N, C-alpha and C positions, 0 to 999 in steps of 0.2 A: 504494500500500500504506500501511496505517496505521503510524504511529510508535508507540512505547510510550506516549508521552504522550497521543496520540489515543485509544489503547485504554483508558487510565485514565479519560478523560472519558466514554467510552461505558460503562465499567463502573460508575463512581460519579459520575453526573451532578451530584450535590450538591456535588462538589468535594473530597471526602476524598482526601488524597494519601498516597503511600506513607510519607512522613515525618511524617504527622500524629501529634501526641502523644496525641490522643484518637480512635483509629480508630473509624469509623462502621460500622454493619452493612453488610457487602458487598452490593452489588446488581449485576445484570447484565441488560441488555436482551435480549430474544429476537431482536432485530435485530442483535446482536453477531455478528462474524465467526465466533465459536465455533459458531454454529448454521447454518453453511453446509452446502449439499449435502443428501444423503439423511439425514444425522444430524438436521439441523434440520427436514426435512420430517416425519420420524417423530415427533420430539419435539413438534412443533406439533400433530400429530394426536392424540397420546396426551394432551396437556395438556388437551384438552377434557373428558376423562373422569376425571381423577384430581386429588387435592388437592395432590400433591407439586409442588414448583416445577420449572420447565423445566431449571434447571441440575442439579437432582437427577437428572432423567431423562437428560439429556445425558451426565453423568458415568458413569452406569451403562451407557448405550448404548455409549460409547467403550470402556469396560472389557470389556464382553461381546464386542464386536467384536474387541478385542485378543486376548482369550482364544480366540476362534474361529479366528483365522488361523494360529496356531502360530508357530514360531520360524524358519521359512524366510525370510520377508521381513525384511530387515535393512539397516542402514547402518553405517558405521564412523566413530568419532571417534578419530583417531590410530590406535592399534593395537587399540582396544576395539570389539568387535562389539556392536551394540545391536539387539535385536529389538523387537517391539511388546508389551513387558511393561509393564503398568500396575498399580500398587498405589494404589487410591484410598481415601480415608477421608472419608465424608460426615458432616459435623458439624452437629447440630441442637441447638436450645435444649432441646427435650423429645423424647419418643418420638413425638410427633405430627408429626414432619417428613414422615411418610408415605413413608418410604424403601421399604417393602415394596410399596406399591401401584405405585410407579414401576417397580420391578423386575419385578413380575408382568406389567404391560402391555408393557414393553420385551421381555421374554423371548419373547412370542408371535411376534416377528419372527425369532427365532433357531431356533425349533423347526422340524425338518424331518421327513421320513417315518421317520427312524431315531432321533429324539429331539433332543438338543442336540449341537452340534458340539464340545463339550468335556465333560469329566467335572467335575461340580459337587459339592463337598463342603462341609459346614457346619462351618467353623472348622478351623484348623490343629491345634488341640489340642496334643498333645505333639510333633507332627511325624510320629508313626507313621502317621497316617491317609493321608498323601500318598506315603509311601515306595513302596508297591506300585504306585502310579500313575505314578511318575516314574523308578523305578530302571531301570537297564539290564537287558535280559533276560539270563538265564543262557544262555551259548552252548551248553551241553549239554542245555538244556531246549527241545525243539522246540515245545512248546505256547507257551512264553513268547516264543520268537523270532517266531512267526507271529501273536501276538496284536496286534490293532490298538491302538495307543497314541494316545490323544487328549490334547490340551492340558488343563490343569487350571484351573478357576476355584474359588478358595477364597472362600466367602461368609461373611465374618466379621460376623454379625449384631450382635455387640457386640465391637468391636476390643479393648476392655479385657481380655477373656478371654485374648487372645494375650499381652498385656503381663503379666498375672498368671502365666501359665505360664512366660514367660521369666524372671520373678523367681524362680520355684521351680527352674527347670532351669539357670539361670546362663547362661554365655556361649555354650554350644554351640548352643542353639536360635536365639538372636539372630544368631549368625554364619551359620547356615544360611538364615535369612530374608533376610539381606543377599545371600547367594549366589543365592537364588532370583531376586531382582531383577536381579542381574548376569548371570545365566545361566551361572555358573561351576560346574564339577563339584563335587558333594557326595558325600562318602563317609564310611563308618564301618566300620572293620575291627577295632575293638578290643572291641566288645560282642557280645551274643548274636545280633544280626541284622545281620551284615555286608552292606553294599550299596554300590553306586556308581551315581550318576545323572550322566550327562554330556550327555544330549541330551533336554531337556525344555522345557516352556513352561508357566509358572505365572503367573496374575494373581490379584490380591486385590481383592474388592469389600467394602470395610469401612464400618462405621457406628458412630457413637458420639455420646453427648450431651456438650455443652460441659463441664459440671461434672465428668463422669467423665473426660474427656480431660485436663483440668487436674490431676486427682488422680492419674491412673495413668501419664501420660507423664512419666517421671522425667527430670531434667536429663541423666542419663547417656545416655538414649536419644536425646536431642536432639543430643548431641555425637558419638555413636558411629557415626552414619550410618544408624541405624534410621529416625528420623523423616523424614529428607530423601529417603527412598525412597518416601514416600507423598505423594500429591496431596491436600492438605486442602481440602475444598470445603464452605463454609457453605451449608446448604440448610434451609429451613423450609417448612411448609405455607403456600401463598400464596393459597389460595382455599378456599371451603367448598362441599362437594357432599354434601348430606344424604342423597340417595338415589342411590347410584352405579349406573351402567349397566354392563352387560357390555361388555367391550372385545374387539373383533375386529380383527385387523390388516388393513390395506389390502393387498389382493392384489398390486397393482402394486408397492408399496413393498417388500413382503416378497420378491417375486421378484427385484427389483433388488438387495436386500441379500444374498440367497442367492447370486446370481451374483458379487457383489463378494467374498464370502467364498471361493468356489471359486477365483476368479482369484487372489486374494491368497495362497492356500495353495500355488499353483504358482509364485509369484513368488520371487525370491531377492534379490539386492542392488539397492537403489534408491539412486541418487545424487541430489544436488541439481542442478537445471538451472542454466545460467549465470545466469539472472535470479534464481534462488533464492539462489545464492552471493552475488550483489551485495546482495540484500535482507538476508540473514543478516549480512553484514559491517556493514550500516547499523545494525542493532539490537543487535549483539553487545556493544558496550561497556556499554550500559545494562543489558542482561540479565545480564551477568557481573560487574557492579559489586559489590565487597565490601560486605556489610552485617554489622555487628557484632551480638553478642548472640544471643539465642535465635532471633529472626526470621532472622538470617543463617544460623544453623546449620540451620534447618529448610528453608530455600529454596536451599541451596547446590548442589543438583543441577538447577537450573532450565534450564541450557543443554542437557544431554542429554535432560531431560524434554520440552523444547520440540520437539526433533527427533524424539523417539519419537512424540509426538502428531502432528507433521507427517507422519510416516510413515503413521500410521493414517488421517489425512485423505486422503493420496494414495491409499492402498489403497481407501478408500471411493469415491473418484472413478475407480477403475480406471486410474490414471495410471501411465505407465512411469517417472516420476521425481517427485521432490518439487519442487513449484512454489512461488512466493512466496505464493500464496493459502493454501496448506496451512500454511506457517509462520505466516502472519497468524492463521489460525484457532487454531492451537496456542498462539500467543502470548496470544491472548485468554483461553484457559483458564488458562494459567500466571499471567497477571496477576490473574485472579480468585482463584486459589489464594493468591497473595501477599497480596491484600487480606484473605483469610480468616485467614492467619497473623498479619498485622498486627492484625486485629480481636481475635484470641485472645491474642496475646502481645506486642503492640506496646509496652505500657507496663511490661514485666517486666524487672527487674534480674537478669541471669543469675547474678551472683555471689551475690546473696541467695537465689535459688532453689536453687542448689547448697548453700548454707549451711543453709537450712531442711531440705533433704533429709537432710543429715548429722545435724542435731539430731534430726530425726524418727527416723532409724535408730538413734540413741543412746538412744531411749526418750522423746523429747520434750523433753529438756533436756541441756545440756552446760556444763561449767565453761569459763571463758575459757582456762584452761590446756589443757584437752582440745582446744579449737578451735585454739589456737596450735600445739600439737604434732601433733595428728592430722589436722586439716583443712588448715591452712596449712603444715604441715611446717616450722614455725619460720621461715617466710619473711616474717613480719610483725612489726614492732616494736610496742611498747606504744601509741605514738601512732596508728599505722595501725589497730590493733585497736580503739582507742577510736572512731576515725572510722567504722569499719564498724559497730560496735555502735550508735552514735548514728544512723547512717543507717538501720539495720534497724529501730530503734524508731520513727524519724520516718516511715518508709514503712509501718509496721504489719505488718512481717514477723515481728518477734520482740518480746518484752519481757524485761526484765532484773530478776532478783531479786538483791539485795545481801545477802551473808552476813557478819555481824560477829561470829560466834560464837567465832572463834579469838582475839579480842582484838588481833590485829595489823591489817595492812592489809585492808580489806574485799575479799572475793572476789565475782566477778560470775558468776552462773549465767544463761546465755542459754536462753530458753524459746520454743518455737514458739507463735505466736498461734493 
């Protein structure tokens, strides 16, 4: 089995490391363990027809499969139950990452005689759109009790829309998004539409451009647990196909996938094999090592995410338990996601990011007194404030206007760049 260092070399053969001060554009070989089994077979076939990169197709394939199997297959971490719930966020430089073309081709493998094995909705919106799909049936309503309830796939074509709605609605929607990933009960008994959802399965297939992500993913979302529930995957167009051909799924591959979905839905608890326990112990220290700052905040759920992905690879293999090769494949995806986060945020100073957000929310500027009292809650002395101010100016995060109008000591106004 590959160690985490082996996987990093496979992911970035040019030698970019997780600790690099100048993160390079993430790359991943199609020969990576991430592309094992039927997932890799389908992605390789689709890749001949579309401009989207293989990692784009793979990420969407894994998320669609996760949505298809529902919440019955699961494993435990301590007392926490984890099902195959995946929230992905595919990040591209421009809209030409060809995310949609990958989705359309991959979707053909999930369609059956009755449609798709999940309810698909375009965006979470205010949250109202998914309530009817996930809420517990009214015990007094026979029609609701007998209605077939499918898992839900939320296709966030522009993930920034969700963040904007969260800013308008405050903490409630954000808290419910966190619960969707956790699989915890969601309820609302105080407003006009009381409901409770306790047995549901929701995955998110998200997309965003780098510039938009950096603008809309506020520091508070990085630290609240919102960002670390997403797998951020850098993906861009990696080929040019001027005249696209119609894509038709390979019958044998589609039949195998449909069988894997049906078997997975009847599965329940999957445990790690003895060999998988040994392999997990071998990689655990590196995987769970503390990382400071924004990168650490965003990647702090990598241990449970690795096991969720390993569960998905095991279900794709129709395996009765999670084996070392399933963890290896999952780890390759996780390490690529870490490279993505390093690429996006590796050089970011989290304190300055929070400070910039405070100044922006204050109208774009703030006096040093405001920053001392309102942002730092009077926990910084004058020398510390001067050091932060000088560091912010040196790193191009802020500039300072000096006001001598009072005739006394000059006041400093901190302004966002």
